[in-house]
NUKOL-570462 format. One record per residue (C-alpha): residue number from 0; residue in one letter; chain; x, y, z. Coordinates in Angstrom, 3 decimals. Layout:
REM residues N
n,res,chain,east,north,up
NUM,A,A,X,Y,Z
...
//
This chain:
REM residues 466
n,res,chain,east,north,up
0,M,A,0.000,0.000,0.000
1,L,A,1.399,3.368,-1.021
2,F,A,1.062,6.425,1.193
3,S,A,0.099,8.241,-2.000
4,S,A,-2.764,5.870,-2.802
5,L,A,-6.431,6.726,-2.404
6,V,A,-7.007,3.600,-0.283
7,F,A,-4.441,4.778,2.223
8,L,A,-5.557,8.410,2.225
9,W,A,-9.304,7.866,2.465
10,I,A,-9.684,4.537,4.275
11,F,A,-6.621,3.155,6.046
12,L,A,-5.273,6.338,7.646
13,P,A,-8.586,7.952,8.704
14,V,A,-9.877,4.710,10.247
15,L,A,-6.600,4.087,12.066
16,L,A,-6.457,7.657,13.356
17,A,A,-10.029,7.469,14.613
18,L,A,-9.414,4.168,16.411
19,S,A,-6.158,5.429,17.935
20,R,A,-7.965,8.418,19.431
21,L,A,-10.819,6.301,20.789
22,L,A,-8.894,3.399,22.316
23,P,A,-7.117,3.676,25.680
24,R,A,-3.346,4.162,25.866
25,R,A,-2.657,0.552,26.837
26,A,A,-4.239,-0.639,23.573
27,Q,A,-2.226,1.663,21.285
28,N,A,0.714,-0.665,20.602
29,G,A,-1.596,-3.545,19.793
30,L,A,-3.635,-1.398,17.420
31,L,A,-0.536,-0.117,15.615
32,L,A,0.952,-3.606,15.331
33,I,A,-2.243,-4.998,13.783
34,A,A,-2.455,-2.011,11.442
35,S,A,1.196,-2.408,10.429
36,L,A,0.792,-6.096,9.637
37,L,A,-2.349,-5.319,7.642
38,F,A,-0.502,-2.528,5.800
39,Y,A,2.267,-4.932,4.790
40,A,A,-0.069,-7.814,3.985
41,W,A,-2.117,-5.564,1.691
42,G,A,0.645,-5.657,-0.900
43,E,A,2.391,-8.944,-0.125
44,P,A,0.336,-11.270,2.102
45,K,A,2.552,-14.277,1.362
46,N,A,5.667,-12.517,2.673
47,I,A,4.259,-11.459,6.013
48,L,A,5.348,-14.813,7.466
49,L,A,8.912,-14.071,6.393
50,M,A,8.860,-10.774,8.283
51,L,A,7.358,-12.449,11.367
52,V,A,10.105,-15.102,11.275
53,S,A,12.713,-12.338,11.123
54,I,A,11.098,-10.497,14.038
55,T,A,10.864,-13.612,16.184
56,A,A,14.404,-14.803,15.465
57,N,A,15.939,-11.427,16.298
58,W,A,13.828,-11.054,19.439
59,L,A,15.002,-14.470,20.655
60,L,A,18.642,-13.867,19.738
61,A,A,18.711,-10.525,21.568
62,R,A,17.196,-12.154,24.672
63,C,A,19.760,-14.942,24.499
64,I,A,22.593,-12.413,24.177
65,G,A,21.260,-10.570,27.204
66,A,A,21.130,-13.801,29.207
67,A,A,24.468,-15.249,28.010
68,G,A,26.993,-15.610,30.809
69,T,A,30.265,-15.478,28.869
70,P,A,31.726,-13.066,26.295
71,G,A,32.330,-15.998,23.958
72,G,A,28.702,-17.042,24.160
73,R,A,27.549,-13.497,23.429
74,R,A,29.877,-13.247,20.436
75,G,A,28.688,-16.570,19.095
76,L,A,25.058,-15.456,19.307
77,L,A,25.918,-12.180,17.606
78,V,A,27.621,-14.062,14.765
79,L,A,24.536,-16.268,14.494
80,S,A,22.336,-13.161,14.243
81,V,A,24.523,-11.611,11.534
82,V,A,24.597,-14.859,9.555
83,F,A,20.827,-15.300,9.898
84,N,A,19.912,-11.754,8.884
85,L,A,22.390,-11.388,6.052
86,G,A,21.652,-14.935,4.925
87,L,A,17.931,-14.165,4.780
88,L,A,18.556,-10.942,2.865
89,G,A,21.127,-12.609,0.628
90,F,A,18.874,-15.518,-0.287
91,F,A,15.918,-13.402,-1.354
92,K,A,17.829,-10.495,-2.847
93,Y,A,21.020,-11.907,-4.328
94,T,A,20.465,-15.558,-5.286
95,D,A,19.457,-14.802,-8.870
96,F,A,22.280,-12.267,-9.193
97,A,A,24.816,-14.850,-8.018
98,L,A,23.399,-17.430,-10.429
99,S,A,23.645,-14.957,-13.314
100,A,A,27.342,-14.490,-12.515
101,V,A,27.812,-18.261,-12.469
102,N,A,25.950,-18.519,-15.775
103,A,A,28.261,-15.947,-17.334
104,V,A,31.302,-18.007,-16.337
105,L,A,30.004,-21.528,-16.988
106,G,A,27.633,-20.816,-19.854
107,T,A,24.722,-22.303,-17.905
108,D,A,21.169,-21.008,-17.681
109,W,A,20.276,-21.351,-14.007
110,A,A,17.679,-19.129,-12.398
111,A,A,15.882,-19.385,-9.066
112,G,A,13.173,-16.852,-9.917
113,I,A,12.956,-15.549,-6.342
114,A,A,10.741,-12.472,-5.951
115,L,A,12.147,-9.729,-3.717
116,P,A,9.903,-9.124,-0.675
117,I,A,9.028,-5.454,-0.281
118,G,A,10.976,-3.697,2.444
119,I,A,13.244,-6.619,3.346
120,S,A,16.395,-4.491,3.063
121,F,A,14.984,-1.939,5.498
122,Y,A,13.497,-4.206,8.154
123,T,A,16.499,-6.568,8.075
124,F,A,18.920,-3.717,8.781
125,Q,A,16.629,-2.413,11.502
126,A,A,16.378,-5.805,13.213
127,L,A,20.114,-6.401,12.929
128,S,A,20.933,-3.011,14.447
129,Y,A,18.776,-3.873,17.475
130,V,A,20.635,-7.126,18.149
131,I,A,24.036,-5.462,17.675
132,D,A,23.085,-2.635,20.044
133,V,A,22.029,-5.175,22.674
134,Y,A,25.360,-6.955,22.266
135,R,A,27.249,-3.671,22.632
136,G,A,25.261,-2.712,25.703
137,E,A,23.833,0.326,23.917
138,A,A,20.240,-0.936,24.143
139,E,A,18.359,-2.883,26.780
140,V,A,16.876,-6.253,25.942
141,Q,A,13.200,-5.918,25.137
142,Q,A,11.358,-8.803,26.751
143,S,A,8.090,-8.180,24.914
144,W,A,7.822,-9.757,21.478
145,F,A,4.961,-7.412,20.648
146,K,A,7.060,-4.277,21.201
147,I,A,9.922,-5.585,19.075
148,A,A,7.383,-6.574,16.423
149,L,A,5.983,-3.043,16.442
150,Y,A,9.476,-1.520,16.313
151,I,A,10.407,-3.556,13.222
152,S,A,7.057,-3.562,11.429
153,F,A,5.688,-0.071,12.230
154,F,A,4.103,0.877,8.929
155,P,A,5.393,4.471,8.407
156,Q,A,9.001,3.293,8.068
157,L,A,8.501,-0.389,7.245
158,I,A,8.935,-0.504,3.481
159,A,A,11.235,2.436,2.726
160,G,A,12.730,3.772,5.930
161,P,A,14.045,5.836,7.476
162,I,A,15.990,3.056,9.204
163,V,A,15.165,3.631,12.872
164,Q,A,17.551,2.496,15.601
165,Y,A,15.871,0.838,18.559
166,G,A,17.448,3.201,21.078
167,D,A,15.804,6.178,19.393
168,I,A,12.263,4.956,20.072
169,A,A,12.663,2.476,22.954
170,R,A,11.053,4.854,25.443
171,Q,A,8.339,5.792,22.980
172,L,A,7.328,2.146,22.721
173,E,A,6.738,2.167,26.478
174,D,A,5.122,5.585,26.888
175,R,A,4.378,8.438,24.493
176,Q,A,2.138,11.449,24.262
177,V,A,-0.069,12.436,21.330
178,T,A,-0.685,16.156,21.642
179,P,A,-2.757,18.481,19.429
180,G,A,0.464,20.276,18.472
181,A,A,2.181,17.036,17.439
182,T,A,-0.918,16.019,15.484
183,A,A,-0.987,19.343,13.623
184,Y,A,2.722,19.041,12.842
185,G,A,2.283,15.435,11.726
186,I,A,-0.473,16.419,9.305
187,K,A,1.606,19.313,7.979
188,R,A,4.694,17.164,7.476
189,F,A,2.685,14.390,5.833
190,L,A,0.989,16.771,3.393
191,Y,A,4.271,18.407,2.397
192,G,A,5.713,14.968,1.714
193,L,A,2.614,13.918,-0.225
194,A,A,2.882,17.018,-2.409
195,K,A,6.569,16.333,-3.074
196,K,A,5.674,12.844,-4.216
197,V,A,2.467,13.375,-6.200
198,I,A,2.941,16.843,-7.699
199,L,A,6.687,16.874,-8.329
200,A,A,8.241,13.389,-8.259
201,N,A,5.537,11.747,-10.364
202,A,A,5.810,14.410,-13.090
203,F,A,9.597,14.091,-13.205
204,A,A,9.285,10.293,-13.262
205,A,A,7.040,10.259,-16.329
206,A,A,9.436,12.482,-18.297
207,A,A,12.616,10.729,-17.110
208,D,A,11.243,7.274,-17.923
209,Q,A,10.503,8.376,-21.481
210,I,A,14.098,9.450,-22.054
211,F,A,15.748,6.472,-20.381
212,G,A,13.524,4.207,-22.434
213,I,A,14.719,5.360,-25.881
214,G,A,18.267,3.979,-25.704
215,A,A,21.616,5.709,-25.299
216,A,A,22.411,5.707,-29.026
217,A,A,19.421,7.952,-29.772
218,I,A,20.046,10.469,-26.966
219,S,A,21.608,13.840,-27.762
220,T,A,23.839,15.729,-25.351
221,P,A,21.104,18.169,-24.161
222,V,A,18.622,15.293,-23.709
223,A,A,21.197,13.267,-21.752
224,W,A,21.697,16.152,-19.301
225,L,A,17.933,16.612,-19.080
226,A,A,17.481,12.919,-18.260
227,S,A,20.013,13.065,-15.433
228,L,A,18.457,16.253,-14.035
229,L,A,14.918,14.875,-14.192
230,Y,A,15.916,11.687,-12.434
231,A,A,17.886,13.612,-9.795
232,L,A,14.762,15.633,-9.016
233,Q,A,12.524,12.568,-9.190
234,I,A,14.482,10.464,-6.734
235,Y,A,14.978,13.369,-4.330
236,Y,A,11.315,14.370,-4.189
237,D,A,10.184,10.749,-4.276
238,F,A,12.328,9.575,-1.391
239,S,A,12.512,12.744,0.704
240,G,A,8.747,13.069,0.237
241,Y,A,8.279,9.517,1.495
242,S,A,10.532,10.273,4.472
243,D,A,8.508,13.413,5.238
244,M,A,5.319,11.350,5.151
245,A,A,6.876,8.718,7.425
246,I,A,8.016,11.350,9.929
247,G,A,4.595,12.988,9.839
248,L,A,2.773,9.690,10.340
249,G,A,5.059,8.857,13.239
250,K,A,4.105,12.160,14.904
251,L,A,0.404,11.388,14.477
252,F,A,0.874,8.306,16.656
253,G,A,3.363,9.746,19.142
254,F,A,6.670,8.660,17.589
255,T,A,9.575,10.933,16.679
256,F,A,11.843,9.778,13.859
257,K,A,15.114,11.437,12.960
258,E,A,15.462,13.412,9.749
259,N,A,16.538,11.431,6.694
260,F,A,17.440,14.278,4.309
261,N,A,19.106,17.655,4.735
262,Y,A,19.064,19.341,1.310
263,P,A,21.820,17.191,-0.227
264,Y,A,21.895,19.059,-3.543
265,I,A,23.486,22.146,-1.977
266,S,A,26.498,20.092,-0.826
267,R,A,30.036,21.209,-1.662
268,S,A,31.538,17.744,-1.899
269,C,A,30.391,14.163,-2.345
270,T,A,31.454,13.520,1.246
271,E,A,29.011,16.201,2.371
272,F,A,26.366,14.862,-0.015
273,W,A,26.413,11.524,1.778
274,R,A,26.040,13.244,5.137
275,R,A,22.860,14.841,3.835
276,W,A,21.369,12.083,1.627
277,H,A,19.506,9.089,3.145
278,I,A,21.030,9.934,6.523
279,S,A,19.685,6.851,8.279
280,L,A,21.363,4.486,5.794
281,S,A,24.655,6.396,5.902
282,S,A,24.534,6.317,9.710
283,W,A,23.799,2.583,9.680
284,F,A,26.812,1.790,7.527
285,R,A,29.014,4.112,9.580
286,N,A,27.963,2.595,12.922
287,Y,A,27.751,-1.063,11.947
288,L,A,30.346,-1.458,9.185
289,Y,A,32.780,1.452,8.799
290,I,A,33.621,1.822,12.511
291,P,A,33.854,-1.966,13.166
292,L,A,36.235,-2.198,10.185
293,G,A,38.442,0.337,11.946
294,G,A,37.086,3.558,10.508
295,N,A,39.942,6.029,10.106
296,R,A,41.944,4.650,13.022
297,G,A,44.205,2.229,11.172
298,G,A,46.108,4.596,8.918
299,I,A,45.398,6.189,5.559
300,A,A,45.458,3.022,3.458
301,K,A,43.003,1.186,5.737
302,T,A,40.738,4.232,5.884
303,Y,A,40.510,4.273,2.100
304,R,A,39.949,0.523,2.049
305,N,A,37.128,0.893,4.570
306,L,A,35.491,3.658,2.551
307,V,A,35.534,1.555,-0.609
308,I,A,34.108,-1.471,1.247
309,V,A,31.316,0.638,2.739
310,F,A,30.302,2.105,-0.606
311,F,A,30.574,-1.234,-2.349
312,C,A,28.099,-2.547,0.245
313,T,A,25.956,0.581,-0.122
314,G,A,25.668,-0.057,-3.836
315,L,A,24.965,-3.753,-3.347
316,W,A,22.331,-2.960,-0.698
317,H,A,20.397,-0.961,-3.275
318,G,A,20.085,-3.874,-5.635
319,A,A,21.472,-7.109,-7.013
320,N,A,22.860,-5.590,-10.164
321,W,A,26.287,-4.670,-11.497
322,Q,A,25.236,-1.093,-12.078
323,F,A,24.426,-0.604,-8.380
324,I,A,27.828,-2.026,-7.497
325,A,A,29.419,0.317,-10.040
326,W,A,27.448,3.225,-8.531
327,G,A,28.695,2.373,-5.042
328,L,A,32.305,2.006,-6.168
329,Y,A,32.003,5.270,-8.103
330,Y,A,31.205,7.102,-4.872
331,G,A,33.837,5.157,-2.974
332,A,A,36.452,6.349,-5.477
333,L,A,35.206,9.945,-5.282
334,L,A,35.340,9.999,-1.478
335,V,A,38.858,8.574,-1.511
336,A,A,39.889,11.187,-4.103
337,E,A,38.388,13.948,-1.969
338,R,A,40.389,12.808,1.032
339,L,A,43.538,12.524,-1.035
340,F,A,43.518,15.914,-2.765
341,L,A,40.142,17.109,-4.097
342,K,A,38.768,18.437,-0.813
343,K,A,41.669,20.897,-0.405
344,W,A,40.943,22.375,-3.819
345,L,A,37.182,22.426,-3.271
346,D,A,37.489,24.312,0.015
347,R,A,39.276,27.142,-1.811
348,L,A,36.663,27.357,-4.584
349,P,A,33.175,27.249,-3.016
350,V,A,31.251,28.022,-6.215
351,L,A,33.137,25.424,-8.224
352,S,A,32.731,22.941,-5.374
353,N,A,28.930,23.127,-5.731
354,L,A,29.236,22.688,-9.497
355,Y,A,31.624,19.742,-9.146
356,T,A,29.340,18.037,-6.627
357,M,A,26.215,18.419,-8.742
358,V,A,27.952,17.159,-11.887
359,A,A,29.319,14.180,-9.940
360,V,A,25.882,13.435,-8.479
361,L,A,24.138,13.740,-11.856
362,V,A,26.616,11.294,-13.390
363,G,A,26.046,8.972,-10.462
364,W,A,22.282,9.044,-10.954
365,V,A,22.699,8.028,-14.587
366,I,A,24.683,4.969,-13.477
367,F,A,21.969,4.256,-10.902
368,R,A,18.935,4.728,-13.152
369,A,A,19.934,3.613,-16.650
370,P,A,18.434,0.312,-17.855
371,G,A,21.836,-1.354,-17.625
372,L,A,25.457,-0.457,-17.010
373,R,A,26.300,-0.350,-20.724
374,E,A,23.379,1.992,-21.428
375,G,A,24.444,4.172,-18.523
376,M,A,27.960,4.505,-19.891
377,G,A,26.476,5.433,-23.258
378,I,A,24.359,8.205,-21.739
379,I,A,27.321,9.533,-19.730
380,K,A,29.377,9.560,-22.930
381,A,A,26.629,11.598,-24.588
382,M,A,26.692,14.037,-21.666
383,F,A,30.363,14.890,-22.128
384,L,A,31.017,14.215,-25.826
385,P,A,28.664,16.395,-27.916
386,T,A,26.308,14.302,-29.999
387,A,A,23.159,15.113,-31.956
388,G,A,21.433,11.816,-31.178
389,S,A,18.356,10.845,-33.146
390,A,A,16.318,13.529,-34.898
391,A,A,13.226,11.714,-33.662
392,Y,A,14.020,12.698,-30.075
393,P,A,14.728,16.445,-29.886
394,L,A,14.868,18.227,-26.550
395,A,A,11.504,19.889,-27.204
396,R,A,9.828,16.482,-27.256
397,F,A,10.451,16.059,-23.530
398,V,A,10.109,19.631,-22.290
399,D,A,6.819,21.525,-22.329
400,G,A,5.744,24.523,-20.282
401,R,A,4.462,22.406,-17.398
402,I,A,7.626,20.318,-17.031
403,L,A,9.833,23.381,-17.364
404,F,A,7.872,25.145,-14.616
405,L,A,8.049,22.103,-12.316
406,V,A,11.793,21.706,-12.950
407,V,A,12.384,25.320,-11.929
408,V,A,10.226,24.852,-8.814
409,G,A,11.975,21.568,-8.043
410,I,A,15.440,23.089,-8.319
411,L,A,14.541,26.073,-6.150
412,L,A,12.858,24.037,-3.414
413,C,A,15.501,21.303,-3.090
414,G,A,17.779,23.580,-1.066
415,P,A,18.568,26.983,-2.652
416,V,A,15.435,28.755,-1.358
417,Q,A,15.812,27.254,2.114
418,A,A,19.470,28.297,2.238
419,L,A,18.647,31.876,1.159
420,L,A,15.521,32.175,3.348
421,P,A,16.209,30.326,6.621
422,R,A,13.115,31.875,8.243
423,L,A,10.930,30.252,5.608
424,K,A,12.576,26.895,6.275
425,K,A,12.002,27.320,10.011
426,A,A,8.347,28.234,9.480
427,L,A,7.729,25.287,7.179
428,Y,A,9.036,22.798,9.731
429,D,A,8.023,24.579,12.940
430,E,A,6.684,21.919,15.315
431,Q,A,5.091,24.416,17.690
432,K,A,2.558,26.180,15.490
433,V,A,0.792,26.135,12.148
434,N,A,-0.334,29.541,10.929
435,P,A,-3.524,30.116,8.892
436,V,A,-1.595,30.694,5.662
437,Q,A,0.078,27.299,6.008
438,M,A,-3.288,25.664,6.639
439,V,A,-4.671,27.129,3.419
440,V,A,-1.574,25.990,1.517
441,Q,A,-1.875,22.481,2.978
442,L,A,-5.524,22.190,1.984
443,A,A,-4.675,23.355,-1.526
444,L,A,-1.847,20.817,-1.760
445,L,A,-4.137,18.028,-0.541
446,F,A,-6.787,18.977,-3.092
447,A,A,-4.217,19.064,-5.916
448,C,A,-2.780,15.680,-4.891
449,V,A,-6.194,14.033,-4.713
450,M,A,-7.184,15.416,-8.113
451,L,A,-3.970,14.077,-9.658
452,L,A,-4.436,10.660,-8.035
453,V,A,-8.091,10.428,-9.054
454,S,A,-7.149,11.271,-12.642
455,G,A,-4.764,8.315,-12.704
456,T,A,-1.457,10.162,-12.515
457,Y,A,1.652,8.011,-12.991
458,N,A,2.500,7.004,-9.409
459,P,A,5.635,4.835,-9.133
460,F,A,7.808,4.598,-6.028
461,I,A,11.526,4.055,-6.570
462,Y,A,12.564,2.582,-3.242
463,F,A,10.006,-0.235,-3.266
464,R,A,12.445,-2.268,-5.358
465,F,A,15.222,-2.002,-2.773
//
């Protein structure tokens, strides 16, 4: 079930909100757990058992770690948890990819045909972080299966994040307040995210998909740059919009989630970009992979090695495909280069640093989005080596007045306006009050989103496939 679907907006959410306000506090966790399982089962009923197995196994392993009497026993249980979680994720996400690599070497034609369960990458990382935090002594063992089940399956962040660490909401699982102010802020944040998704991301998606579907050989240089820009705007407004909706929904039910985006497109380096983009995933890899590998404590060579490993895994996490691996290694190489020499130059040239970062990010999105690594390289070639492409696909074919207007709005609102007008940014995300002007704007945005959804607007969601 999509947050931007009419079923969610007009049935699921209103009914759940009404029940949550009517039922006593002691029944809230049970209500939200049932609703979360129903939310997941709506799209993939057959895979709900897989998620319940994951929840139960991690709950038991964390309890066993808490009760283990020796360091060796605790380590053994932690290893078992890592093997179980990564094995589960690996089987469903990477089996066919591994078989395709074997086929390429042996000339065979093996295929398992395993469908990827929605959200498995997110809830697996969330469950694994809980067990690791218990092992480290950074989180207390939760004795209640139902509270761990709610933590892992809570519907706002279940299928696309943000990846929530148990310690951030442990107290909220036990006791939380739902105030009128938090409710108003939750509605505001949800509607802003919905507008990002339905009004902006969906329009960019329709145009970007047209270009990426025509083949690299037919794409001219201006169209190649347009494709990368459209996809950059699509994925930002798609995913940051979803994160806004998740944060807003959490507020409606008394939960506070950390921010997942911080205007990444105004970054002055790729290092800074990754501090601002998908913050919960970057934090997860830093806390549970980069630092355990040694971080930057083992000398320059090991630091660079660790960075490359982390971004290789980041790419692989996004999908079982060579182009995602190439995308991860691309950023790993850029971050190493920035540490070696680029960052010193960029710090002296702030304007050029923004330009460098955006060009690097746009190239990266082509690698990420293209229908194959070879096609991606062809589009990147067209970006930097002037080519006329096919006469059948001129720039004007993909740009009309509406798209041009939305592109300008998208560029301005993805960071530049907020950086120039910090008071506006503060007002938009003020948790203490909602002024009448904002209420009118929110109602107008809701009306526009509903009209677009009713009319059958193209409504994909990128991160469902991860």
